[in-house]
C-alpha positions in Angstrom: -86.8 -40.3 -221.3 -84.4 -41.0 -224.2 -81.0 -42.2 -223.0 -79.2 -39.1 -224.3 -81.3 -36.8 -222.2 -79.5 -37.3 -218.9 -81.0 -35.0 -216.2 -79.0 -32.1 -215.0 -76.7 -33.1 -212.1 -76.9 -36.8 -212.8 -73.6 -38.2 -211.5 -73.5 -40.7 -214.4 -73.6 -38.1 -217.1 -71.1 -38.0 -220.1 -68.4 -36.7 -217.8 -68.3 -40.1 -216.1 -68.9 -43.1 -218.4 -67.9 -46.1 -216.3 -67.4 -49.5 -217.9 -69.1 -52.7 -217.0 -70.3 -56.0 -218.4 -74.0 -56.8 -218.9 -76.4 -59.2 -220.4 -79.5 -57.8 -222.2 -82.9 -58.8 -221.1 -83.7 -62.4 -222.3 -80.0 -63.1 -223.2 -77.1 -64.8 -221.4 -74.5 -63.2 -223.7 -72.1 -60.9 -221.8 -71.2 -57.6 -223.4 -69.1 -54.6 -222.5 -71.3 -51.7 -221.5 -70.9 -48.1 -220.7 -73.3 -46.4 -218.3 -75.0 -43.2 -219.2 -77.6 -42.1 -216.6 -80.0 -45.0 -216.1 -79.1 -46.6 -219.4 -76.3 -48.9 -220.6 -74.7 -48.5 -224.0 -73.7 -51.8 -225.8 -70.1 -50.6 -226.5 -69.2 -53.4 -228.8 -72.3 -53.0 -230.9 -71.7 -49.2 -231.1 -68.1 -49.7 -232.1 -69.2 -52.1 -234.9 -72.0 -49.7 -236.1 -69.6 -46.8 -236.2 -66.7 -48.8 -237.6 -64.5 -48.0 -234.7 -60.9 -49.3 -234.7 -61.5 -50.3 -231.1 -64.3 -52.8 -232.0 -62.1 -55.8 -231.2 -61.4 -54.5 -227.6 -65.1 -53.8 -226.9 -66.7 -56.8 -228.4 -65.7 -59.1 -225.5 -67.4 -60.7 -222.6 -65.0 -59.0 -220.1 -63.1 -55.8 -219.8 -59.7 -57.6 -219.7 -58.7 -56.8 -223.3 -59.4 -53.2 -222.8 -57.5 -53.2 -219.5 -54.5 -54.7 -221.2 -54.5 -52.2 -224.1 -52.7 -49.5 -222.1 -53.1 -45.8 -221.3 -53.0 -44.3 -224.8 -55.7 -46.7 -225.9 -57.8 -46.1 -222.8 -57.8 -42.4 -223.6 -58.7 -43.0 -227.3 -61.6 -45.2 -226.4 -62.9 -42.8 -223.8 -62.8 -39.9 -226.3 -64.6 -42.1 -228.8 -67.3 -43.2 -226.4 -67.8 -39.6 -225.3 -68.4 -38.6 -228.9 -70.8 -41.5 -229.4 -73.0 -40.3 -226.6 -72.7 -36.5 -227.1 -72.4 -35.9 -230.8 -75.8 -35.5 -232.5 -74.4 -36.9 -235.7 -74.2 -40.3 -234.0 -77.6 -40.2 -232.3 -79.6 -42.1 -234.9 -77.0 -44.9 -235.0 -76.3 -45.2 -231.3 -79.7 -44.7 -229.6 -81.1 -48.2 -230.5 -78.0 -49.7 -228.8 -78.9 -48.5 -225.3 -80.6 -50.7 -222.8 -82.5 -49.5 -219.7 -80.3 -50.3 -216.6 -83.3 -51.8 -214.9 -83.7 -54.4 -217.6 -80.1 -55.8 -217.8 -78.2 -58.2 -215.7 -74.8 -56.9 -214.5 -71.8 -59.2 -214.0 -68.3 -59.1 -212.5 -66.7 -56.8 -215.0 -63.3 -58.3 -215.3 -61.5 -61.6 -214.7 -59.7 -61.1 -211.4 -56.0 -62.2 -211.5 -54.5 -61.6 -208.1 -56.1 -59.8 -205.1 -54.2 -57.8 -202.4 -55.8 -56.0 -199.5 -54.1 -53.1 -197.7 -54.5 -51.3 -194.3 -54.0 -47.7 -195.4 -56.2 -45.6 -193.1 -54.5 -44.2 -190.1 -57.8 -43.6 -188.4 -58.8 -47.2 -188.9 -55.5 -48.6 -187.8 -55.5 -46.5 -184.6 -59.1 -47.5 -183.8 -58.2 -51.2 -184.2 -55.0 -50.7 -182.1 -57.0 -49.1 -179.3 -59.6 -51.9 -179.4 -57.2 -54.8 -179.2 -54.2 -53.2 -177.6 -55.7 -50.6 -175.2 -52.6 -50.6 -173.0 -50.1 -50.0 -175.8 -48.1 -46.8 -175.7 -48.8 -46.3 -179.5 -51.9 -47.8 -181.1 -50.0 -48.1 -184.4 -47.5 -50.9 -185.0 -43.9 -49.8 -185.4 -43.9 -50.4 -189.2 -47.2 -48.6 -190.0 -45.8 -45.2 -190.9 -42.9 -46.7 -193.0 -44.7 -49.0 -195.4 -48.3 -49.8 -196.6 -49.2 -53.0 -194.8 -51.1 -55.6 -196.8 -51.8 -59.2 -197.4 -52.5 -61.4 -200.4 -56.1 -62.6 -200.5 -58.2 -65.0 -202.6 -59.2 -63.8 -206.1 -61.6 -66.6 -206.7 -64.1 -65.3 -204.2 -64.3 -61.7 -205.6 -68.0 -61.3 -206.5 -70.1 -58.7 -208.3 -72.4 -56.3 -206.5 -75.8 -57.9 -205.8 -74.4 -61.4 -205.2 -75.6 -62.9 -201.9 -73.0 -63.5 -199.2 -73.3 -66.8 -197.4 -72.4 -66.5 -193.7 -69.1 -68.3 -193.3 -68.4 -71.1 -190.8 -65.1 -71.8 -189.2 -63.3 -72.2 -185.9 -63.8 -69.5 -183.2 -62.6 -69.2 -179.6 -63.4 -66.4 -177.1 -60.5 -65.7 -174.8 -62.3 -67.3 -171.8 -63.3 -70.5 -173.7 -61.3 -73.6 -172.9 -61.2 -74.8 -176.5 -62.4 -73.7 -180.0 -65.8 -74.5 -181.4 -66.9 -74.8 -185.0 -69.9 -73.0 -186.5 -71.2 -70.0 -188.4 -69.6 -66.7 -187.7 -71.5 -64.6 -185.1 -69.4 -61.5 -185.7 -69.8 -60.9 -189.4 -68.6 -57.5 -190.5 -68.0 -55.3 -193.5 -65.0 -53.1 -194.6 -65.8 -50.1 -196.7 -62.9 -49.9 -199.2 -61.9 -48.7 -202.7 -60.6 -51.2 -205.2 -58.0 -50.4 -207.9 -58.0 -52.4 -211.1 -54.7 -53.1 -212.9 -54.6 -53.1 -216.7 -51.1 -53.2 -218.0 -48.9 -56.0 -216.5 -45.3 -55.6 -215.4 -42.2 -57.8 -215.8 -41.2 -60.2 -213.1 -38.2 -58.7 -211.2 -39.0 -55.1 -212.3 -40.6 -52.9 -209.6 -43.3 -50.3 -210.7 -42.3 -46.8 -209.7 -44.6 -44.2 -208.1 -44.6 -42.1 -211.2 -45.9 -45.1 -213.3 -49.1 -45.7 -211.4 -51.5 -44.3 -214.0 -49.7 -46.3 -216.8 -50.7 -49.5 -215.1 -54.0 -48.8 -213.2 -57.0 -48.4 -215.3 -59.6 -47.4 -212.8 -61.3 -47.9 -209.5 -64.5 -49.2 -207.9 -66.1 -49.6 -204.5 -65.2 -52.7 -202.6 -66.6 -54.4 -199.5 -64.2 -56.9 -197.9 -66.6 -58.9 -195.8 -64.9 -60.1 -192.5 -65.7 -62.8 -190.0 -64.1 -61.1 -186.9 -64.5 -64.1 -184.6 -62.9 -66.5 -187.1 -60.2 -63.9 -187.9 -59.3 -63.3 -184.2 -58.6 -67.0 -183.6 -56.7 -67.8 -186.8 -54.6 -64.8 -187.7 -51.6 -65.3 -185.3 -49.0 -65.6 -186.6 -49.6 -65.5 -190.4 -52.4 -63.0 -190.7 -55.9 -63.1 -192.4 -57.1 -66.4 -193.9 -60.6 -68.0 -193.7 -62.0 -65.0 -191.9 -61.5 -62.9 -195.0 -61.4 -65.3 -198.0 -65.1 -66.2 -198.3 -66.3 -63.1 -200.1 -65.1 -59.7 -201.4 -67.8 -57.7 -203.2 -67.0 -55.2 -205.9 -69.1 -52.8 -207.9 -70.3 -53.8 -211.4 -68.9 -50.5 -212.7 -65.3 -49.5 -213.1 -64.7 -45.8 -213.1 -61.6 -44.9 -215.3 -59.0 -42.8 -213.5 -59.5 -40.2 -216.3 -63.0 -39.5 -215.0 -61.5 -38.5 -211.7 -59.1 -35.8 -212.6 -61.0 -33.2 -210.6 -61.0 -35.4 -207.5 -57.3 -35.7 -207.2 -55.9 -34.3 -203.9 -52.8 -34.4 -201.8 -52.7 -37.1 -199.1 -52.4 -36.3 -195.4 -49.1 -34.8 -194.3 -46.4 -37.3 -193.7 -45.1 -37.6 -190.2 -42.2 -39.9 -190.8 -39.5 -39.8 -193.6 -40.2 -42.2 -196.4 -37.8 -44.4 -198.3 -37.2 -43.1 -201.8 -39.5 -45.6 -203.6 -42.4 -44.4 -201.4 -41.6 -40.7 -201.3 -44.5 -38.9 -202.9 -43.1 -35.5 -202.0 -40.3 -36.0 -204.5 -40.1 -33.7 -207.5 -42.3 -34.8 -210.4 -44.6 -37.0 -208.4 -48.3 -36.2 -208.9 -50.7 -35.9 -205.9 -51.8 -39.5 -205.1 -55.0 -38.9 -203.1 -58.6 -39.0 -204.3 -61.5 -37.1 -202.8 -64.1 -39.8 -202.7 -67.2 -39.4 -200.4 -68.4 -42.9 -199.4 -71.7 -43.8 -197.7 -72.4 -47.1 -195.9 -76.0 -48.2 -195.5 -77.5 -51.2 -193.7 -81.0 -52.1 -194.9 -81.2 -48.7 -196.5 -80.2 -46.8 -193.3 -76.9 -44.8 -193.6 -74.6 -45.7 -190.7 -71.3 -44.1 -191.8 -69.8 -41.7 -194.3 -66.1 -42.4 -194.6 -63.9 -39.8 -196.5 -61.3 -41.4 -198.8 -59.2 -38.2 -198.8 -58.0 -39.1 -195.3 -56.2 -42.2 -196.4 -52.5 -42.0 -195.3 -51.1 -44.4 -198.0 -52.1 -43.7 -201.6 -52.9 -46.3 -204.3 -49.7 -45.3 -206.1 -47.6 -46.0 -203.0 -49.4 -49.3 -202.5 -48.6 -50.3 -206.1 -45.0 -49.4 -205.7 -44.7 -51.3 -202.4 -46.6 -54.3 -203.9 -44.0 -54.6 -206.6 -40.8 -53.3 -205.0 -39.6 -56.9 -204.3 -39.9 -57.7 -208.0 -43.4 -59.2 -207.9 -45.1 -58.8 -211.3 -48.5 -57.4 -212.1 -51.1 -59.1 -214.3 -54.0 -57.7 -216.2 -57.0 -57.9 -213.9 -55.1 -57.6 -210.6 -57.2 -56.0 -208.0 -56.0 -54.4 -204.8 -58.1 -52.9 -202.0 -57.3 -49.7 -200.1 -58.1 -51.2 -196.8 -61.0 -50.0 -194.6 -61.7 -46.3 -195.1 -62.3 -44.5 -191.8 -62.3 -40.8 -191.0 -61.5 -39.1 -187.6 -65.1 -38.9 -186.5 -67.3 -41.7 -185.1 -69.8 -41.5 -188.0 -66.9 -41.9 -190.5 -65.8 -45.3 -189.4 -65.8 -47.9 -192.2 -66.5 -51.1 -190.3 -68.9 -52.4 -187.6 -65.8 -53.4 -185.5 -65.1 -49.6 -185.1 -68.7 -48.3 -185.2 -69.7 -50.6 -182.3 -66.3 -50.6 -180.7 -66.0 -54.4 -181.0 -69.6 -55.0 -180.1 -69.7 -52.8 -177.0 -71.9 -50.1 -178.4 -74.8 -51.3 -180.5 -76.0 -49.3 -183.5 -79.7 -48.2 -183.4 -81.3 -49.0 -186.7 -85.0 -48.6 -187.7 -85.3 -52.4 -187.6 -83.5 -53.0 -184.4 -80.0 -52.9 -182.8 -76.9 -54.2 -184.5 -73.4 -55.0 -183.2 -72.5 -57.2 -186.2 -74.5 -58.3 -189.2 -77.6 -60.5 -189.0 -79.0 -62.9 -191.7 -81.1 -60.9 -194.2 -79.1 -57.6 -193.7 -78.3 -55.8 -196.9 -75.1 -53.7 -196.9 -74.7 -51.1 -199.6 -71.7 -48.8 -200.3 -72.2 -45.8 -202.6 -69.9 -42.9 -203.3 -69.3 -39.7 -205.4 -66.3 -37.6 -206.3 -66.0 -34.0 -207.4 -66.2 -33.6 -211.2 -65.9 -30.9 -213.8 -67.9 -27.7 -213.5 -69.1 -28.5 -210.0 -70.7 -31.8 -211.1 -70.4 -35.0 -209.2 -68.9 -38.3 -210.5 -70.9 -41.3 -209.2 -69.2 -44.5 -208.4 -71.2 -47.7 -209.0 -72.6 -49.0 -205.7 -71.7 -52.3 -204.3 -74.4 -54.2 -202.4 -74.7 -57.6 -200.8 -77.2 -59.5 -198.7 -76.2 -61.8 -195.9 -77.8 -65.3 -196.1 -77.5 -68.2 -193.7 -75.1 -71.0 -194.5 
């Protein structure tokens, strides 16, 4: 089928057009690509052939130049690419510049600057609180409803979908053990998240306001923040996540621009506590900050959970505002994760920690029971969002296979 003839209902039609980086078959050269159906358009080559003023931004081995260009340019490039793939006048020029998706190699689409991970789902936070603090009067910590809790992670181990994940080793100690032991994690887990990609940097000492979210954030992608729960449990007091989190964070090879998700914008859950002004998204002039994303989590091809992103208490705009309110600056390529996405129902939990209630209730899979991940397991996150005219906007999947150390 010619690349322009995208089947009706394809979630990667011209209403979507996510960006990525690919190498054509037989080449190691990295190029910016735009996905249309099951094909990839060489965006730099198309820009050159059509003498686009945006050629310099698109003829790069990463998306960083485009990310840094800013919102007006993002819109101009999106309009141009949409015309390239929909206007019959461009068909003869553009068609030879498509590559079948099955024949290209996909790469990490941008150079990651800093990485921050949040803890924004009330359902997830309450589940974790009930698991580890069953006798507490409130399963949430006292600060949870007042600020988006997060931590700074390791950007150097952010990897593209399809990259194997080596089972991490480290110290672990069960409560009844007399001393810690060293070895591979035996409680390897996933966290189904959404990652937000920063384009325009900010000035050190100048916080980014809620209303400026879409001037700085280019787009989003699916993110799996792999977690070694046994290593994490022993090391995290008092400074928080470290080696149990830093070994691998997988992201999709495709970044969906925020402009493709206008029909997926929704109001977040009702606020139960008054918010300080810099986080108050009920203030006049502040746009709805939630996104209606429908996520699916599969292990070895078997769906085990379907977390709804619309239930996230803290929005990406609030996370960005909080991340910079102390004057911390943004850099092009900054990535921040939403935190585990979990809904109110059991089959909407975004981690094995919750799905198995810390290993108490094993999952029944076609290839056997699971409490945590085994070597050879393949975890795949996929998602869609409402689009124009009842169509769906597909998010690029993120997948990873666990391999022994």
